N, C-alpha and C positions, 0 to 999 in steps of 0.2 A: 507433369512436365518439369524438367530440371530448371534450376535457376541459372541464368547466364553467369559465366565466370570468365572474365577477360583480363589479360595482363595489363598491369598499370603502365602507362607511358605518359610522361609529361606533355602538356600542350605547349609546343615549342614556338607557336606563332603568337599566342597571347602572353605566355611566359609568366603569368601571375603566380604560378605554383613554385617557381624556382627559388624565390627568396635570395639567400646569400650562398647558395650551393656552389656557385662557380667562382666565388671571390678568390683572388690570388692564384687561380689555376692558369698555367701557361697557355698561350694562343696555340691552338692545334694546327698541324701542318696542312691538312686537307689534301691528301694525295689524290691524284687523278681527277682534279676538279674539272679540267677541260672535257674529259671523257664523260663525267656526270652531266655536264651541261648538254653535250650532244645527245647522250642517251635519253635524258629527260625530254628533250625536244622531240625526238623520234617516237618516244612512247606516247606523248600527247598527239602527235600528228597521225599515228596509226591506231588511235583509240576509237575512231568513228564517232567522236563527240560524246563518248560514253564516260561513265564513272570508273576510274581505274582503281582497283583494289590490289595493292602489293601484297602477295601471299608470303607469309613467314617473315623472315628478317633480312634475307640476303640483300634486297634492294632498298633497305632503309635509307641509305644516303641519297638515292634518287628521289625517294619520297620526301625527304627533308628539304632538299634543294627546291623541288617543285612546290612544296607547301609554302615556302617563302615567296617564290615568284608569283604563284597564283593568288596570294593574299592581296595582290594589287589588282585583281580582276573581279568581275561580277559573279563569278562562280568559284569561290576559293576552295570549296570542298570537292572539287573535281578529282582529287587523289585522296585515297584513304588506305588504311592498313587492314589486313585480314590475318589475324593470328591463326596459324595452322601449320602443323608439321606432322607428316605421316608418310613414310616412304616404304622401305622394304620390311614390312612387319606382318604379323599374323592378323587375320580378320578381326574387325572391331567387335567388342562385346556389347550386349544390349544397353548397358548403362552408359558406355562410352558414346554410342550412337545418340542416345537421348541428350547427353551433355553437349555434344558438338552441334546438334540441331538447335538447342537453346542458344548456344553462342552465336551461331550463324543468323538465327532469327533476330537476335538483339542488334545486329549490324545490318539488317535489311536484306538477308540473302536466303530466306525461306522460299520454297516453291511458290507459295501464294504471293509473296512480295515480288518475286522475279516475274511472274506472269503479268503483274500489273505495272511493271516498270515502263516508263516512256523512253528512256535512253538505254543504250547498251550497257551491260555490265562486263567490264574488262578485268580479267584476272592476269596479273603480271608477276613474273618471278624469274630469277636466274634459273636457267634450265640446262641440264646436261642430257639425261635420258628421259626426262619428263615424268618421273614417278609421282611426284607430288601432284602435278596436274592430273594424272591418270586417277589417282585416288580421290581427288576432289571432284572430278567429273563423275566418277562412279557413285560417290556419295550423294551428289545432287540428283543424279538420274534415278537412283533407287528411292530417294526421298520423294521425288516428284511422282513416281508411279504409285507409291504408297498413299500419297495425299490426293491422288486422282486429279492432279493439275495437268495442264496441257503441255507436254514436252515439245510438241510442234511449235508452240508459241515461245517457250523458253529458249529453245535451241537457236532461234533467230536473234535473240538478244544477248546471248552468252558468247563472250570472246576470250581467247587465250593468247597472251602475248609473252613469248619466251625471250628473255635476255640471254643471248648465247655468246660464247667465246668466238671471236672472229677467226676464220680459217680460210685457206685458199679454196676458191669455188671451182667445181668441175662437175660434169655429169655424174661422177661417181662419189661426190661428197655426201657423206651420211648426214641426214637431218633428223632430229629427234621425233618430229611428228610423223615421219614415214613409218616408224615402228609402233606408233600408238594407233591401234585400229579405231578407237573411238573418234578420232579427229574426222573420219569420213562421215560421221553423223552430223557434222556441222557444215554450214556453208564454207567454202574454201577461204573466203576473205576473213572469216572469223577465227582463223588460226594464223598468227603471224609472228615475226621475230624482229628483234633489234640486236645487232651484233656489236660487241665492244672488244677492245683490246684484251687478249687472253690474260695478260698479267693483271689488268684491272679486274677482270672477271674473277680470277683466283683470289685477289685481295678481298673483294666483297664477299665471295662465297665461302672462303676457307680461312682467311687470316684476320680480318677485321673484328675487333671486339665489339659486340652489339650492346645496345642500350637495354634490351630485355633478354631474358633467358629463352632458349628455344621452347616453343609451345608444343612439346610432344604430348602424346596421348596420356601419359602418366600425370601431366600437369593440367589437363583440360578441366578437371574439377577441383584442383588444388587451390584453396583460397589464398595460399601464400603468394601466388603470382599477382594478386591485386594490390599488394603493398610495394611502395618504391624501395629500391636498394640504394645504398650510399657508399658502397665500397669504392676504392680508388679507380679500378678499371671501369666501373659503371660511370663514375663521374668524368673520367676521361672521354668515354663514349658520348656522354651528355654534352660535354664541351664541344666535341666535334660536330654533333648533330645541331646544336644551337648555332655554331658558326656557319654551317651549311644553310640553315634557314635564313640567317642574316645576309649571306652572300646572294641567296635567291631573291631577296627583297631589293637588291640594288638595281638601278636602271641599267647598269652595264651588263649584268648577267641576264636580266629579262630581255634586253635587246639581242643578246647572243642566242638565247633560246628561240626568239622570234625569227632570227636569220636562219637558223638551222631548220626550223619548220618550213620556211619559205622554199627550201631545197627539196621538199618532199612532194611526190605526185599529188597527194591529198590536199595540197595547198590550193588547188583549184576549187575546193569546196568552201562555201561562204562561212561556215562555222569556224574553220581554221584560220581564215584570213581575219575574221573578227577577233578571234582570240589573240592572234599575233599583234593586232593593233592595240588591244587592251594591254598586252604585256609591254609594248613599247611606250605607251602613254602613262600607264599606271592609273591609280585612282587617287583623287585628292581627298 
């Protein structure tokens, strides 16, 4: 079995690792903050009370904002990160499969762990054509069959939430999940979307400098990813991420998240009303 190898990322909620890294750095602009608040609220509302794992780096800002907001609740680890990048590439080699399995098991996503979960596992990511979701689904499905765990159990707990660029809706509107045959293997409610402004989607997916490098297959076993980086662009991204966490902590942002959740059909469910109440009140 390979040894887990996961990218380093500072804990931005506790922040005891940061030291003086951000001293004298300018206050970040935080573009699209309103959109991030609305998107984060909808992600929570459509999660089915599950644990949301943001795949890759595209939605890091949503994760950071929600991390700050949820730190005031009884379940602060409701959102997490899943380092994974694998799109239009050749089939994985045997050693790459072993390494990614070790990485996923280290964060609780092996078939055995998924089978025994009590709450849903929600995989969220910015989606255009859904290639990353397709590869991740295939990876988990093949691993489950090899381990002889029950896919019929796992498929009911596994959810995919695509963050898409908002467009005009019509019967002819193309949707990524319609071309992904594997989505028919899951209950319809387990594949859902949150749409956001297309300029914001492009900023998050294409333009924003991220706090960590893309975790492509060439880096899955590279120990260099486990060390922090201190170049200027990374520190700028760190300052932005910290600022988002701090905004998420504020009662103003928590209340706005709760208000957006209240507009969702799922607000009829007790778990979501309870979460909204916790966000409004915070924890002492």
